[in-house]
N, CA, C and O atoms as a MOPAC input file, in Angstrom:
PM7 MOZYME 1SCF
protein

 N      0.81300 1    -1.18700 1     0.00000 1
 C      0.00000 1     0.00000 1     0.00000 1
 C      0.86600 1     1.26500 1     0.00000 1
 O      0.51800 1     2.25500 1    -0.64500 1
 N      1.97100 1     1.23600 1     0.70800 1
 C      2.84400 1     2.40300 1     0.74000 1
 C      3.40900 1     2.69500 1    -0.64100 1
 O      3.51900 1     3.85200 1    -1.04500 1
 N      3.76600 1     1.64000 1    -1.35900 1
 C      4.31300 1     1.81800 1    -2.70800 1
 C      3.26200 1     2.43800 1    -3.61200 1
 O      3.58300 1     3.29500 1    -4.43500 1
 N      2.03000 1     2.02500 1    -3.47500 1
 C      0.94200 1     2.56700 1    -4.28300 1
 C      0.75400 1     4.06200 1    -4.02500 1
 O      0.59400 1     4.84200 1    -4.96400 1
 N      0.77400 1     4.45400 1    -2.77000 1
 C      0.60300 1     5.87200 1    -2.42400 1
 C      1.76600 1     6.69300 1    -2.97500 1
 O      1.55300 1     7.76900 1    -3.53400 1
 N      2.97500 1     6.20200 1    -2.82600 1
 C      4.15400 1     6.93300 1    -3.30100 1
 C      4.12200 1     7.09000 1    -4.81900 1
 O      4.38500 1     8.17700 1    -5.33200 1
 N      3.80400 1     6.01800 1    -5.53800 1
 C      3.76100 1     6.10900 1    -6.99700 1
 C      2.60400 1     6.97600 1    -7.48600 1
 O      2.75400 1     7.71300 1    -8.46000 1
 N      1.47100 1     6.89600 1    -6.82900 1
 C      0.33700 1     7.74300 1    -7.21400 1
 C      0.68600 1     9.21200 1    -7.01300 1
 O      0.39500 1    10.04400 1    -7.87300 1
 N      1.30200 1     9.53400 1    -5.89000 1
 C      1.70200 1    10.91900 1    -5.66000 1
 C      2.78600 1    11.35400 1    -6.62900 1
 O      2.80400 1    12.50500 1    -7.06500 1
 N      3.69300 1    10.44000 1    -6.97200 1
 C      4.76300 1    10.76900 1    -7.91900 1
 C      4.21800 1    11.02300 1    -9.32000 1
 O      4.85100 1    11.72700 1   -10.10700 1
 N      3.08300 1    10.47600 1    -9.63600 1
 C      2.45800 1    10.71200 1   -10.94200 1
 C      1.56400 1    11.95000 1   -10.90200 1
 O      1.62000 1    12.78700 1   -11.80300 1
 N      0.75200 1    12.06500 1    -9.87400 1
 C     -0.26100 1    13.12400 1    -9.84800 1
 C      0.30700 1    14.50400 1    -9.51100 1
 O     -0.15000 1    15.50500 1   -10.06200 1
 N      1.28100 1    14.57300 1    -8.62700 1
 C      1.81800 1    15.87900 1    -8.25400 1
 C      2.50000 1    16.58100 1    -9.43200 1
 O      2.20800 1    17.75100 1    -9.67600 1
 N      3.39300 1    15.92100 1   -10.17100 1
 C      3.96100 1    16.59500 1   -11.34900 1
 C      2.90000 1    16.91300 1   -12.40900 1
 O      2.98900 1    17.93700 1   -13.08700 1
 N      1.91300 1    16.05000 1   -12.55000 1
 C      0.84100 1    16.32100 1   -13.51400 1
 C      0.08000 1    17.58500 1   -13.13500 1
 O     -0.25700 1    18.39800 1   -13.99500 1
 N     -0.18300 1    17.74200 1   -11.85600 1
 C     -0.89400 1    18.94000 1   -11.40100 1
 C     -0.05000 1    20.19400 1   -11.60300 1
 O     -0.55400 1    21.21900 1   -12.06200 1
 N      1.23200 1    20.11200 1   -11.26000 1
 C      2.11100 1    21.27500 1   -11.41500 1
 C      2.22200 1    21.67100 1   -12.88400 1
 O      2.18100 1    22.85800 1   -13.20700 1
 N      2.36100 1    20.69600 1   -13.77200 1
 C      2.42700 1    20.99100 1   -15.20300 1
 C      1.11400 1    21.60500 1   -15.67700 1
 O      1.12000 1    22.52200 1   -16.49900 1
 N      0.00400 1    21.11400 1   -15.17400 1
 C     -1.29200 1    21.64800 1   -15.60500 1
 C     -1.48900 1    23.10800 1   -15.19100 1
 O     -2.27100 1    23.82600 1   -15.81400 1
 N     -0.79000 1    23.54700 1   -14.15300 1
 C     -0.89500 1    24.94400 1   -13.73800 1
 C     -0.29400 1    25.89300 1   -14.77300 1
 O     -0.72800 1    27.03800 1   -14.89200 1
 N      0.70000 1    25.42100 1   -15.51900 1
 C      1.37100 1    26.25400 1   -16.51300 1
 C      0.74200 1    26.16900 1   -17.89600 1
 O      1.08900 1    26.95100 1   -18.78100 1
 N     -0.17400 1    25.23400 1   -18.09400 1
 C     -0.85000 1    25.10900 1   -19.38300 1
 C     -2.05700 1    26.04100 1   -19.43100 1
 O     -2.67300 1    26.32200 1   -18.40200 1
 N     -2.39000 1    26.51400 1   -20.62100 1
 C     -3.59600 1    27.34700 1   -20.70200 1
 C     -4.84000 1    26.49800 1   -20.43300 1
 O     -4.88600 1    25.33100 1   -20.82400 1
 N     -5.83000 1    27.06300 1   -19.78100 1
 C     -7.03200 1    26.26900 1   -19.45700 1
 C     -7.81100 1    25.90000 1   -20.72100 1
 O     -8.08400 1    26.74500 1   -21.57400 1
 N     -8.15900 1    24.61900 1   -20.81600 1
 C     -8.95100 1    24.15000 1   -21.94700 1
 C    -10.43700 1    24.35800 1   -21.70800 1
 O    -11.20300 1    24.58700 1   -22.64400 1
 N    -10.83200 1    24.27800 1   -20.44900 1
 C    -12.22900 1    24.43900 1   -20.07700 1
 C    -12.32000 1    25.47000 1   -18.96400 1
 O    -11.40000 1    25.61900 1   -18.16000 1
 N    -13.41300 1    26.16200 1   -18.92900 1
 C    -13.63600 1    27.13400 1   -17.86600 1
 C    -14.30800 1    26.41800 1   -16.70100 1
 O    -15.53500 1    26.37000 1   -16.60900 1
 N    -13.48000 1    25.85700 1   -15.80600 1
 C    -14.00000 1    25.09800 1   -14.67500 1
 C    -13.81200 1    25.89100 1   -13.39400 1
 O    -12.78400 1    26.53700 1   -13.19100 1
 N    -14.79900 1    25.83400 1   -12.54900 1
 C    -14.65800 1    26.42100 1   -11.22000 1
 C    -13.78900 1    25.47800 1   -10.37800 1
 O    -13.63900 1    24.30300 1   -10.71100 1
 N    -13.22400 1    25.99800 1    -9.29700 1
 C    -12.28500 1    25.19300 1    -8.53400 1
 C    -12.90000 1    23.94600 1    -7.91000 1
 O    -12.19400 1    22.94100 1    -7.82500 1
 N    -14.17800 1    23.92500 1    -7.45800 1
 C    -14.70400 1    22.66500 1    -6.91000 1
 C    -14.79800 1    21.56700 1    -7.97900 1
 O    -14.56000 1    20.39200 1    -7.69700 1
 N    -15.14400 1    21.96400 1    -9.19500 1
 C    -15.23600 1    20.97700 1   -10.27700 1
 C    -13.84800 1    20.45800 1   -10.63900 1
 O    -13.65500 1    19.25500 1   -10.82000 1
 N    -12.88900 1    21.36600 1   -10.74300 1
 C    -11.51900 1    20.94600 1   -11.06000 1
 C    -10.96000 1    20.05600 1    -9.94700 1
 O    -10.27400 1    19.07000 1   -10.21800 1
 N    -11.25600 1    20.40900 1    -8.70400 1
 C    -10.80300 1    19.59900 1    -7.57200 1
 C    -11.41200 1    18.20200 1    -7.62400 1
 O    -10.72400 1    17.21300 1    -7.37200 1
 N    -12.68300 1    18.11900 1    -7.94600 1
 C    -13.35000 1    16.81700 1    -8.04600 1
 C    -12.75300 1    15.98400 1    -9.17400 1
 O    -12.59600 1    14.77100 1    -9.03500 1
 N    -12.42200 1    16.63000 1   -10.28600 1
 C    -11.80900 1    15.89700 1   -11.39900 1
 C    -10.40800 1    15.40000 1   -11.04300 1
 O    -10.02900 1    14.29100 1   -11.42000 1
 N     -9.64500 1    16.21100 1   -10.32400 1
 C     -8.32300 1    15.75800 1    -9.88800 1
 C     -8.43300 1    14.61000 1    -8.87800 1
 O     -7.62900 1    13.67800 1    -8.90100 1
 N     -9.41900 1    14.68500 1    -8.00500 1
 C     -9.63000 1    13.58500 1    -7.05700 1
 C    -10.01000 1    12.30200 1    -7.78000 1
 O     -9.51900 1    11.22400 1    -7.44500 1
 N    -10.88000 1    12.41900 1    -8.76400 1
 C    -11.27700 1    11.25600 1    -9.55500 1
 C    -10.07800 1    10.67400 1   -10.29500 1
 O     -9.89600 1     9.45600 1   -10.32200 1
 N     -9.26600 1    11.52700 1   -10.88800 1
 C     -8.07100 1    11.04900 1   -11.59500 1
 C     -7.10900 1    10.36000 1   -10.62900 1
 O     -6.49900 1     9.34900 1   -10.97900 1
 N     -6.97000 1    10.89200 1    -9.42900 1
 C     -6.08100 1    10.28400 1    -8.43500 1
 C     -6.58100 1     8.90200 1    -8.01700 1
 O     -5.79000 1     7.96700 1    -7.88900 1
 N     -7.86800 1     8.77500 1    -7.80600 1
 C     -8.43900 1     7.47900 1    -7.43900 1
 C     -8.25400 1     6.47200 1    -8.57100 1
 O     -7.90700 1     5.31700 1    -8.32400 1
 N     -8.48300 1     6.90000 1    -9.79900 1
 C     -8.32500 1     5.99100 1   -10.94400 1
 C     -6.87100 1     5.55900 1   -11.12900 1
 O     -6.60200 1     4.39600 1   -11.43000 1
 N     -5.93900 1     6.48700 1   -10.95300 1
 C     -4.51100 1     6.12800 1   -11.06000 1
 C     -4.14000 1     5.15500 1    -9.94400 1
 O     -3.43900 1     4.17100 1   -10.18300 1
 N     -4.60000 1     5.42300 1    -8.74700 1
 C     -4.29500 1     4.54300 1    -7.61800 1
 C     -4.85200 1     3.13700 1    -7.83800 1
 O     -4.16500 1     2.14600 1    -7.58900 1
 N     -6.08700 1     3.05600 1    -8.30000 1
 C     -6.67900 1     1.73700 1    -8.55700 1
 C     -5.98800 1     1.01100 1    -9.70400 1
 O     -5.85300 1    -0.21200 1    -9.67200 1
 N     -5.55600 1     1.74800 1   -10.70500 1
 C     -4.89000 1     1.09200 1   -11.83200 1
 C     -3.48500 1     0.61900 1   -11.46400 1
 O     -2.96100 1    -0.29100 1   -12.10700 1
 N     -2.86800 1     1.21000 1   -10.45200 1
 C     -1.52600 1     0.80600 1   -10.03300 1
 C     -1.52600 1    -0.26200 1    -8.94800 1
 O     -0.46800 1    -0.80000 1    -8.62100 1
 N     -2.67700 1    -0.57800 1    -8.38900 1
 C     -2.73200 1    -1.48300 1    -7.24000 1
 C     -2.11000 1    -2.84100 1    -7.52200 1
 O     -1.30400 1    -3.32800 1    -6.72900 1
 N     -2.46300 1    -3.44300 1    -8.61300 1
 C     -1.95300 1    -4.78500 1    -8.91500 1
 C     -0.43800 1    -4.76400 1    -9.11800 1
 O      0.27600 1    -5.63400 1    -8.61900 1
 N      0.03800 1    -3.76900 1    -9.85000 1
 C      1.46100 1    -3.67400 1   -10.14200 1
 C      2.26600 1    -3.38900 1    -8.87400 1
 O      3.31900 1    -3.99000 1    -8.66100 1
 N      1.78100 1    -2.48400 1    -8.04000 1
 C      2.52800 1    -2.13700 1    -6.83300 1
 C      2.50600 1    -3.26000 1    -5.80000 1
 O      3.44200 1    -3.39000 1    -5.01000 1
 N      1.45800 1    -4.06400 1    -5.79700 1
 C      1.43700 1    -5.20300 1    -4.87500 1
 C      2.52200 1    -6.21000 1    -5.25500 1
 O      3.21700 1    -6.72700 1    -4.38100 1
 N      2.67000 1    -6.49000 1    -6.53500 1
 C      3.71900 1    -7.42200 1    -6.94600 1
 C      5.10100 1    -6.82200 1    -6.70700 1
 O      6.03400 1    -7.54700 1    -6.36200 1
 N      5.24500 1    -5.51800 1    -6.88600 1
 C      6.51700 1    -4.85900 1    -6.58600 1
 C      6.83500 1    -4.95100 1    -5.09800 1
 O      7.97900 1    -5.20000 1    -4.71800 1
 N      5.82600 1    -4.75000 1    -4.25900 1
 C      6.00600 1    -4.84600 1    -2.81400 1
 C      6.42600 1    -6.26000 1    -2.41300 1
 O      7.31900 1    -6.42900 1    -1.58300 1
 N      5.79200 1    -7.26900 1    -2.99400 1
 C      6.16000 1    -8.65500 1    -2.67300 1
 C      7.57200 1    -8.97600 1    -3.13900 1
 O      8.30600 1    -9.68200 1    -2.44800 1
 N      7.96000 1    -8.46800 1    -4.30100 1
 C      9.31900 1    -8.69400 1    -4.79600 1
 C     10.34800 1    -8.01700 1    -3.90100 1
 O     11.39800 1    -8.59400 1    -3.61700 1
 N     10.05800 1    -6.80900 1    -3.45800 1
 C     10.98200 1    -6.12300 1    -2.54600 1
 C     11.06500 1    -6.84100 1    -1.20300 1
 O     12.14100 1    -6.94400 1    -0.61300 1
 N      9.93700 1    -7.33300 1    -0.72600 1
 C      9.92200 1    -8.06700 1     0.53900 1
 C     10.76000 1    -9.33800 1     0.43200 1
 O     11.52000 1    -9.66200 1     1.34400 1
 N     10.62100 1   -10.05600 1    -0.67900 1
 C     11.40100 1   -11.28000 1    -0.85500 1
 C     12.87700 1   -10.95200 1    -1.02500 1
 O     13.73000 1   -11.70500 1    -0.55600 1
 N     13.19500 1    -9.84700 1    -1.68500 1
 C     14.57700 1    -9.46000 1    -1.89600 1
 C     15.24300 1    -9.08000 1    -0.57200 1
 O     16.40600 1    -9.41300 1    -0.34300 1
 N     14.51000 1    -8.38500 1     0.29600 1
 C     15.07000 1    -7.96600 1     1.57600 1
 C     15.07400 1    -9.09000 1     2.61300 1
 O     15.99000 1    -9.17700 1     3.43100 1
 N     14.06100 1    -9.94200 1     2.58000 1
 C     13.92800 1   -11.02500 1     3.54600 1
 C     13.54500 1   -12.31600 1     2.83800 1
 O     12.38000 1   -12.71300 1     2.88100 1
 N     14.48800 1   -12.97600 1     2.19300 1
 C     14.12700 1   -14.19600 1     1.45900 1
 C     13.64600 1   -15.29800 1     2.40300 1
 O     14.16200 1   -15.45200 1     3.51000 1
 N     12.66900 1   -16.04500 1     1.95800 1
 C     12.15900 1   -17.14700 1     2.75500 1
 C     12.77500 1   -18.43500 1     2.23900 1
 O     13.17900 1   -18.54100 1     1.08100 1
 N     12.83300 1   -19.40600 1     3.13400 1
 C     13.33100 1   -20.72400 1     2.73500 1
 C     12.14900 1   -21.67600 1     2.72300 1
 O     11.30400 1   -21.62900 1     3.61700 1
 N     12.08100 1   -22.53900 1     1.72000 1
 C     10.95600 1   -23.48100 1     1.67000 1
 C     11.02000 1   -24.49600 1     2.81300 1
 O     12.08700 1   -24.77500 1     3.35900 1
 N      9.86200 1   -25.03400 1     3.15700 1
 C      9.80100 1   -26.05300 1     4.19900 1
 C     10.51000 1   -27.31600 1     3.73400 1
 O     10.50100 1   -27.63400 1     2.54500 1
 N     11.12400 1   -28.03800 1     4.66300 1
 C     11.71600 1   -29.32100 1     4.28500 1
 C     10.63400 1   -30.29200 1     3.82500 1
 O      9.47000 1   -30.16200 1     4.20500 1
 N     11.01800 1   -31.25200 1     3.01700 1
 C     10.02800 1   -32.19200 1     2.48800 1
 C      9.40300 1   -33.02000 1     3.59700 1
 O      8.26800 1   -33.47600 1     3.45800 1
 N     10.11700 1   -33.22400 1     4.69100 1
 C      9.56700 1   -33.97800 1     5.80300 1
 C      8.36500 1   -33.24200 1     6.41100 1
 O      7.39500 1   -33.87200 1     6.83100 1
 N      8.43600 1   -31.91800 1     6.45200 1
 C      7.34300 1   -31.12600 1     6.99500 1
 C      6.12300 1   -31.17400 1     6.08500 1
 O      4.99700 1   -31.00800 1     6.55300 1
 N      6.32800 1   -31.39400 1     4.81800 1
 C      5.22500 1   -31.43600 1     3.87800 1
 C      4.54900 1   -32.80100 1     3.84000 1
 O      3.49700 1   -32.95800 1     3.22000 1
 N      5.14900 1   -33.78800 1     4.50100 1
 C      4.60300 1   -35.13300 1     4.49300 1
 C      3.27100 1   -35.16300 1     5.24600 1
 O      3.05900 1   -34.37100 1     6.16500 1
 N      2.39800 1   -36.04900 1     4.86900 1
 C      1.06100 1   -36.11700 1     5.47800 1
 C      1.13500 1   -36.60000 1     6.94000 1
 O      0.17900 1   -36.40000 1     7.69000 1
 N      2.23000 1   -37.22300 1     7.35700 1
 C      2.32700 1   -37.66700 1     8.73600 1
 C      2.44300 1   -36.47300 1     9.70100 1
 O      1.95700 1   -36.53500 1    10.83100 1
 N      3.07400 1   -35.41600 1     9.25900 1
 C      3.29800 1   -34.27700 1    10.13000 1
 C      2.10400 1   -33.31700 1    10.06200 1
 O      1.61000 1   -32.86300 1    11.09400 1
 N      1.65400 1   -33.01800 1     8.86700 1
 C      0.53100 1   -32.10100 1     8.68900 1
 C     -0.73500 1   -32.86700 1     8.37500 1
 O     -0.80600 1   -33.52000 1     7.33400 1
 N     -1.73400 1   -32.81100 1     9.23500 1
 C     -2.98400 1   -33.54800 1     8.93800 1
 C     -3.72300 1   -32.93900 1     7.75700 1
 O     -3.61400 1   -31.74500 1     7.48000 1
 N     -4.45900 1   -33.76700 1     7.08500 1
 C     -5.24400 1   -33.28300 1     5.92800 1
 C     -6.59100 1   -32.85100 1     6.32300 1
 O     -7.37400 1   -32.42000 1     5.47700 1

């Protein structure tokens, strides 16, 4: 989740700053523009969720690799079905 927030902010903040220097295409009042930016932020965040989750898992495995269970532990004698 932290990766998702960081990437969403890294995309939306520069986009907003650039949009301040562009000429306005539509005559929008600030509540409407704010609502559109909020909608865009939610859509970007939702579209990045799957990708950032896999990135988070890869970073977690890279920092703290796990070792598989021994085959004896996987045997049906140790773990009931």
